[in-house]
Each structure stands twice: as structure tokens, then as C-alpha cells.
C-alpha positions, 0 to 999 in steps of 0.5 A: 123529283129532280133528276140527280147529276151523278151516279154515286149509288151505281157500282158500275163502270158504265155509270162512272164513264157516264159521269165524264162523257154522258152529257148531251153535247160531250160525245159530239165535242169528242167526235169533232176533236177526232175529226180534227176540230181544235179551236173553240170557234170551230166547235161553236159553229160546227156544233151550234152549241151555246157558248156557255155549254161549250165552255163548260164541256171543254173545261170538264173534258180538259179537267178529266184528261180527255182534252189538253188545252194548248196555246197556239197564239200568244197575242192575243192569247188563243188556245186549242183543244187536242185529244189526249191518249185517253180521249183517243181511246174513245174512238171505238165508242164513237164509231160504234155509236155512229154505226148503231145510229146509222142502222137504226135512225137514219134513212139518208144516204151515208154521211161519211166513210172511214177507210184504212188510209194505207190501203183504202179499204172501208173499216169493219164494224170494230175499226178493223181493216178486212184487207189487212187484218189489223185494227187500224190506229186512229191516226191511220183512219181516213175520213171521206165524205159520203153522198148524204153530206150537204155539198154546200154547207154553211159553216167552215168546218163542214166545208173542210170536212168535204175533203178526205182527211185523216182523223186527228189532223187539225182542221183548216178552215177559211178563217184559220187559213187567212189568219196564217197569211 
């Protein structure tokens, strides 16, 4: 019997959310968008995702109001994908899933640290700053590389993520920097 493509018979908010974000690649696309990835080719090389799958995911996330497609170049026409407020609200889900995965499935050193940009304190499990006593807004979260990251990664997005940066700030890869010059 074939597995259904939706959860139409489920009366559950989790099932409804899975209709939008439950596909295998979707949360990784959202994670990368939180890290500042905006351009199709940057998603493609960082995720190693098939082109057709990426195109379908970006289209679906745009249609569901998670991402917004914005034109950044007219000739030739090129677009980028920026998280909407609805997409940014997925940060606690991404953070919790990452913490759970690190605790239960990885035996490697820390890959990334998430800190409060204002004071440098590492965030607590719910995105709170233990020093300041607040839940830190996504745009004030500093992403820092940890000792478990490859110090010489092959793809330009991973290289850009080796520098501390705030979440949501657009990634600048070697390719995008050359295009501006």
C-alpha cells in the first residue's frame, strides 16, 4: 500500500504543520535561510540537494508564506529567498531539533554555538540568554563555528559560515562578492 502524501484524516496541529514543513529537505532549507543563505545556487551547493527537489521546496515554501521571493538582479533576472515572519517563527523548532539531535545522535565535537550577540552568552535550550534573562530575538543570535566543523570545507557557504555572524544576515560567498565588483 502506498504511503499517503498528506494527513487529511488527522485532526492535529502537528499533522497540519507537517503538511508544510515535514518533507525531508524542507527544514534544512529553512535552517540555511536562518543562517543567511538566500540564493538558489548557495542552497544547492550547501545542501547537496537535487535541483528539481530544491526548486520544488523553494516554490512550496514561498507558496506557504515561509519564504518570500525577491528580485536582486534584473539582467539577467535573479531572485533570492528571504524568510518571512512566519518562517522566522520556526527558529525555536529548528533550535530544539538541533539540540535534540546533538544530544542523541552525534558523537562529534560541537559544530556551532548560538550566542546572544549583545553579551556573548551562549543561549539556553529555549533560546533564552541566561545572563540577560530574555528570550533572544532571532536577529540578535550570533552563530559561531564550533570545533567540530571542517576548517577547510569545499563549498563556499560552509566557508562563509566559518566566521561568526548573526542569524538572518545574508551570506556573502566568494561568488557573490565577485559579482558585486
